[in-house]
Every structure is written in structure tokens, then in C-alpha cells.
N, C-alpha and C positions, 0 to 999 in steps of 0.2 A: 595751081601747080603743087605737086607733092614735094614737101621739104621737111626738114627737121631741125631741131635746135636743142639747146641745153638751158635748164633753169639753174641760175647761179646768182645769188644775191651779191651786190657790190660789197657789202660788209664782210662777206666770206672770202674775198680775195686775199691772197697771201702778201698783202702790202706791208711795208714797215710802219712803225708807230702805232701798233695795237689794233688796227681795224683796216678792212679793205678800203681802198680809195681809188681815185682817178690817176693812179701812179703807173709806172712802167708795167707793173703786174697786170693791170687791166688791158693794156695794149698787147701784152704777151698772151692773155687769155683769148683775145680776138684772133690772134695768129693761130692759136691752137684750134679754135672753132673752124677756121678756114681749112687747116690741115685735116681736120676730121670730117670735112664735107658738110658742115652745118651751115644753115642759112639764118638762124635766129639765136639771139641771146635774150632770154627772158629774165628780168630782174624783179625785185620786190619794190614797193613804193619807196621813193627816195627823199621824202620830206624829213624835216627835223623832228627827232623823236623826243618824247618826254618820259613820264613815269611808266615803268614797265618795259621801256626800250622798244616798244612795238612800232614798226613802220606803218601800221594801220591806225595808230593814234598819234597824229602829228600836230605840231603847233601851227601848221599851215598846209593847205592843200596845194598851194602854188610854190612855196619856198623849197629850197634844197637843204639837205643835211650837211652842216658844216664839217662833220667828221669825215666826209668823203673828199674834201679838198686835199689835193696832193701837196704835202709840205715840201717835198723834194723840188717841186717846180718853184716854190718861193725861195728856196735856197739858191737855185740856179739864177733867179732874178736878183739875188743879193739882198733880199728883204729879211732873210733869216740865215743863221749859220747852222751847219749840221750839228754842231755841239748843242745848240739851243733846242733842237728837236730831239736829240738823244738823251738829254739830261733827265727826262721824266721817266717815272715808273709806269709802264703801260700794262702791267700784269705779269703773273708768274708763268702762265701757260699760253704759249702762242697759238694753241689749238682753239682757244675760246676767248672771246672778247670780254674785257673787264670794263664795262661801261662807266662805272663810277670813276675809275682812274682816267679814262678818256675825257670824261666831262670836266674833271678837275684840272686837266692840263691843256686841252685843245684850244679853249677860248683865250687863255693867257698867251699861248704861242701865236695865235692868229692876231691878237691885239698888238703884239710886237710888230708883226708885218704891216698891219694897218698904220701904226704910228710912224713907220718909216716910208710909207708908200707915196705920200703927197698925192693921194688918189683923187682928191676933190678937183684937181686941175686936169685930170685925165679925160679927154674928149669921149673915149669909148664908155667910160664910167658914167659920164653925164648923160650920154645917149641911152645907156642901159636904164638909168633911173627914169628917164622920160618915157621910154617904151613900156615900162612895167609899173607905172605909177598907180594903176588900178588896184594892185594888190601889195606892192612893195612898201608903199608909204605906211599903210596900216600895219603890215607885218613888222617892220623895223621899229615902229613906235610901240607896238604891242610887246615885243621882246624886251625893249628898253625899259618900259614901265614894269614889266614882270621882274626883270633883274632888280630894279629899284625897290620892289616889294618882296625881295628875297625869294623869288620864284613862285609866289602865290598866284593861283588862277585868278583871272579878272573878276570873278564873282565875289572875291573877298577884298577887292580894292575899295578905296574911298568912293562914296556914292557918285560924286560928280564925274569922275573919270570912268567909273564902271558904266555909267549911263551915257558916256561920251558927250558931256556938256561942252559946248564950244570953248568956253573960257578955260576949262580944264585941259582940253586938247591943246590949245595954244600955249598954255603954261608948260606942259610937259615937252612940247616940241622945242621950246627954248631951253628949258632946264636940262634936257637929255640930248641936246643937239649932237654932241660928239658920239654918244652911244648909238644913236639912230644911224649916223653915218657909218659907224663900225658895222652894224648889221647890213646896211646897204652894200658895203664893201664885201662882206662874206658872200652875199648872194651874187654879186658880180663875179667873184672868183669861181663860185660853184658853177654858174651858167657858162662862163668862159671855158673852164676846164671840161665840163660835160659836153659842150658842143664840139670841142676839139676831139674828144674821145669818140663821140657818136659819128662825127665825120670820118674818122679813121675806120670805124666799123663799116659804115656805108660804102666807103671806097674799096673795102675788101668784100663787098657783097654780103655783109651781115646786117640784118635788120634787128632793131631793138624793140622788144615787146615790154612796154611799161605796164604798170599795175596801179589802178586808183581805187581806193575804197569807195563804196557808195556813200558812206557817211563821213562827216568831219568830227573831230574831237570837240567836246565842250570847251576844254582848255585850249583854245586856238584863236588866232587872229580872225579866222573866218566867222566864228560865232560872235565874237565881241564886236566886230565891225559891221556885221549884217544881221543883227538880232531879229529883225522883222521877217527873215526868211525861215526862222525856226520856231518850234512850238515852245515858247517861253512865256512866263507870266509877266506881270507888270514890273516885278522886281528882278526880271531876267533870269529867274530860275526855271529849269526844265519842267514842263507839264507832264511829258511822257518821254521815255527813252527807248533806244533800240535793243534788239536781242532776238533770240530764237526760242520757240516753245520747247517744253520737255520732249524728249524722244528716246530712242533705244540707247543712245550714247550718254545722255545726261538727264537724270530724273527731275532736275530743277530747271532745265533749259539753260540757255546762255544769256547772261545779262551783260550786254556790251556797254550800255550806258551813254551812247552818243545821243545828242539832241536830234529829234526828228524834224523833217522838213514841213513847212506849211506849203503844201503843194498848190493850194489855191492861189497863194501869193506869187509863187514861181510862175504859174500859168498866166496870171494877170500881167506879168512882166515879159511874157513870151519866152520864159526860161532863160533870161539874160545871163544870170549867174552861172547856170549850168553850161551854157554855150561858151562863155568865157573860159570856164574850167576845162572843157573838152578841147577847145581851140588851143589853149596853152599846152595841154598834154601832148598835142600833135606837133608842137614845136620841140618838145623833149624826146618824143618816141616816134617810131614808125607804125607800131600797132599799140593799141591800148586795151588791156584786159580790165573790164569793170567788175569789181567784186560784188557779190550778192545781187545778181540780176533780178532775182525773184522779188526784191524789194520795190522794183518799179511797177510790178503788177499789183502786189499787195505787200504791206509791211507789217511787222509785228510790233505793236505798241504796248509798252509796259508802263504803268503809272510810276511817276518819279517817286523814289523813296522805298520802293520794293527791294527786298533782299535777294529775291530770286526772280526768274522769268515766268513763274507759274501763272501769274494773274494777268498776263497780257492778252491782247486780242488782235486779230487780223483786220487791217484797214486798207481800203482801196488806195492804190498808188496812182501815179500820173499816166501809166500805161503808154500807149503809142504816141500820145500827144507830145511827150518830151522828145522822142526820137524823130518825129516829123519836124519839130522845130530845129533840132540839131542838123538834120539833113538839109532843110531849107536854107540855113545860114552857112553851113560848112561843106555841103555836098556829101558824096559818099566817103565814108571813113573806114579805116581798118580797125574795127572794134570786135573784141572777143567777149562774149557774155559768160560770166561765171554762173552757170545754172545748176550748181551741184545741190545735193540735199533732196528734200522732199519736194518734188516739182508737180504742180497741178496742171490740169489741161489748159487753164487760162495762161499760165506761164509759157507753155509750149506754143500756144497760139501767138502770143506776143513775140516770142523769139522768131517764129516763122515770118511774121509780118516785118520785123526789122531786117531779116536776112542775115543777122550776125551768126557766126559759128558758135555753137555751145561747146562745153567741155565734157570729155569722157575720161574717167580715172579708173585704171585697171584694178587698183586695190579695192575699189568699191564693188567689183563685179562678181567676186567669187564667194557667194553665199550658197551653200550646197542645197538649200531648200527652195530656191526660186530662180527663174530666169531673170535676167537683169539688163536694163538699158546700157549698163557699163560693160557688157560682154561684147567683144568685137564683132560678132556676127549680127549684132543689132545696130551697128554704126551706119551713118551716112557720110558722104564725102565732106560735107560742110561742117566739120567738127575739128576740134583740137584734142588729140589723145595724149594722156600723161600716164606714166606708171604711178606716180603720186605727186602731190603738191607740197608746198611748204608746211601745210597743216597736217600732213600724213607722216607716219613713220617711214623710214627708208624701206626699200624692198626687203633688204636682209632682215631688218628688225621686224617687219610685218610678217615675213615667213616664219620667224622664230616664235611668233605669238599666235599663229593660226590654230584653230581647232583642227582635230584630226579629220573630221568630216569635210571641212572646207579645203583642207590640203589635198585630200583624195580627189575632190572635184577639180581643183586646180590642175593636178597632174594629169587627170583624165582629159581635161580640156587641152592641155599642152601635148597630149599623147606622149607622155614622158614617164620614165621609171627612175628618174634621177633622185638621188638622196642628198647630194651636195647642194646646200642652199645657194651658194654663190653661182653654181651652174644654172640653177632654176632662175636666179635673177636675170641672167643673160637670156634665158628662154622667154621670160616675160618682156624684156626689152625688145627682143625680136618680134614678139606678138604685137607690141605697140607699133613698131616700125612697119610691119607688114600689113597693118590694118588699112582700111579704105580711107581713113581720115586724111584730109589734105595736109594737115600740120601735125607733127609729132614732137613733143617736148619731154625730155628726160632730165630729171634732177641729176646734177653731177655726182651726188653721193651714190646713186644707183649704178652709174657707170663704174664708180670706184669700188663697189661692193662693200660699202660701209654699213655698220649696224646702227642701232638706236642712239648711240653716242653722238651720231652726226645729224640727228633730227633737228630741224630748224625751230619748230613750234608745236606745242601741245595746247590746243585751244582751251580757253577758260582757265589757264594757269598763268602764274606770274613768277618770274625769278630766274628760270633756267632757259628761257627762250631767246632766239635771235642771236645766239652766241657763237655757233660753230663756224670754224674757218678752215680753209685749205692751208697746207704748209707748202713751201717751195719744193718742187719735185714730185708732188703727189700725182700730177698729170704728166705722164711720160710719153715718149714717141710710140711705144708699143701699144698703149691704150688708144692713142689717137688713130693709129692704123686700124685697130680693131673696130673702133666706132665708124671710121670711114668705110670699112669693108661691109658692115651690115647696112649702113645707110645706102650704099650703092646697090647692094643686092636687092633691097626693097624699093628701088626706084626713087630715092629721095635726094640724089645728088644731081 
């Protein structure tokens, strides 16, 4: 069925207390999606973030980000006062997230709620812990030990706990019992609030599109608690790490640094860890976008210790075996494959075998010197079309930085003589909406006509990313009517 939606990170919602959350603003956004005739809300990964604040480098692939917990709901429950939430400095500019100030305040606030909650006697909390013991126990222990070690990654911990010796595990479970329960409580709050919000979306016929990275972070509970699943040496240091080779955008390539999977071990376990990961994702989301789908066909392996991605090599991945195992255990699932970048014929074959829709990004299509798979006349229905993603500049920013030749080609393709870039943005949005792709997702910044100041991420950079936010009133009824109008014109309502 033809339908469309909006890409909008939870962190970017105009919620109080410095960062987007599961607050009234999130419910208001769902109402706005409905008024605009949209059927999908696509978000970014919602795991707890660490250094660099990237949702693609999380302390856990299962856990949720404590920053997204609605403090207002805890005030309503009597666990916090409004004054306690407002007494902290959350930054000087409400347009951008100040992660350092959020980090320095949010856990202190949540600890107060925990201390007043008497949560250990709550039957729903006890049930939550039992239902999620496969990941929650290790995650809460990991974060507690990490805090005890002043935030150090597990590879720098004392040898006995780094290597998960039973005696050390038992020691820390007793020593840090209260801290472990605090992290359990945070996850209970997160899941409870998220399920309520997702239920509201679904009741209003809005589906949630989640996003999971192909890799996990080295500094994560996943790697520490399952070292046998990753390419680590006897001292638990990485043998090789993830990235992308040099290309036209980066002469050194991209050095992501995630540990790589031991796919032979995963296959020997019938992909048990991956099946648990995907199954849990479908508790949280209606659709799941899997990042870097190419890595399942073949992955780029860079020797650990390299400063760039230049000296990596391509290695065969698990291919169709993984997705056969997922289908056998979970049945047909709504998975979207992020198949962007340089795609080989073998990746196309794998995508076709899975039946998953791939992605089409209009910003990638307008190179004046070549025909492109990203131009709409080359699309098929089983695809998801975007104007751009979180890794792209906004449409307005992109237009401002185009070469004159590419711009001429774009206007010719649009059959337009427009000179106003904001007008051209709407023409490109219409191009996406009118395409044959079953699903159309537009970043909220493009509907708002915002420039590069609203960009979410510049790949391979650290410091200025993941910060942009909406302000109250940015989305008005006039805009919603305009979105609804073009959505209806192109048969997506």
C-alpha cells in the first residue's frame, strides 16, 4: 500500500528539560502526523549513547536511552517535583542539545525518583526483569561496574571482571546491588513509557519505523557479555574492526571501529543472538530498518590499530543464511534494508532473495554525468524513497552546495525554471511523493525548509552531531495542511 511518513529523531522533539523525550510533545507529534495524512514515524536508534553522542554507538543494542524518559510523568506520579526537574542548567540554546549538561543532571534526577519509588515490590517491575533477563541482567551490571570504574570501557577493568570470572561477577552483583537495581528501574521506566507512546501511535494508525545498526559498540554490554561472538583475541582486544573503504567522499575511508562478528560462531548457534535481537526490535517497533545491509553480503575488515580505513579488505558475510534463520524462527517481518552506497551485484541478489525493500535517496541521484539508480524513473515499487537521511545535508543545504552542472540537471529533471531554493525543495518532496516507491519518508527539516544548521549528522565527524531540535510552534497547521494535500494528490493517504 502506498503511504508516507516523516523522519524525526526522538531527541529532536521540543520536549522540556533539554532533549526530546516521551513527553506530551511526542504525543502531539503523533497527532500532527495524523493530521498530515502520514502513516509512519521513522526514528533513529534509541539505545543509551556514549562518547560522541551517536545513537549508532550504544552501550547496549537492547537497552533504551535514559534521556528519553519523560520526567513530567514522574512528577505526576509524585516521585519528583517540578522544581527538582527545573533547577538544572540544560544548556543555553534550546535549538541544540547540550549532552554534557544532560549527562551531568539526568541520572541524579532519575536516582531521586528511584530512591522514592519502592520499585522492588512492584509486580510489573518484577515481571519486566524476568521477561528481559537475557539482556537486562548483563546490561545493568555492566553500567554499574562502568560507573564504579569512572566510566572506563570494560577492556580497562581489572582482569577478573574484564574476563567475567564467576567469582568477580558474584562480587560485583553484591557490592553494586543498589546501582544494578537503579539501572533495572531506568529500563523499566523507558519500556513502560515507550510502549504507551507506541500504543498511542498505533491507535492513531501510525506505524513506528525503528533503526538498528548492523554492528554494536566495543564499549557495550553486548561485547563484554558475549565476547565469543566477536573477533577478539585472548586478551579480549579486537583483531579487526568495521568501516568503509576510501571513496569519492573520503580519501581515507571511514574507520567506525566496531568489533566484527565471528559469523561462523553465529551460524553454529543458528544465529540465536541475532534472532533475539530482531525479535526484541519488533517488540519496540512496527518496522525495522537495518543499517549497512551490504555488511551481511560482505563486510569491510580493518586491522585493529590502523589510523585510517585504507588497509582494510572485504570478507564474505553470512548472506542469506542469517535471514533464512530469522524467517524460520520469527516468520515474515517488516524489515527495511539500508542498501546505500556502492552496491555490488551480489548485494542486489541478496536483497532480492530476502524480499526486503531497499532505500532510494533523491540527493544521491543528481549527478549530471551519469544515470543513477537513485533517480525515480529507475525505482520499483518495493522500495522506500527519501529526500535525504540523517547522514545527509537537508535539502536546502544540499541545494546551496550543488555544482552548477548538477543543479542544471536537477532543474531539467524537475522540468522547472525555479530559482528559489525553498520552492525547489517542495518540488523535490513532490518528486519523492509521486514516485512508484510504496513507502515515502521525508525528514521534518525538509518540510520545514531548513538549511545546514538543522543537519543531524556529518559522517566521520564528532562534536557537532545529533544536536538539532525542533522548537515549540515550528510545525503549524498550515504546514500540516500542505503536507496532507500533496500526500493525498500522490495517492498516499
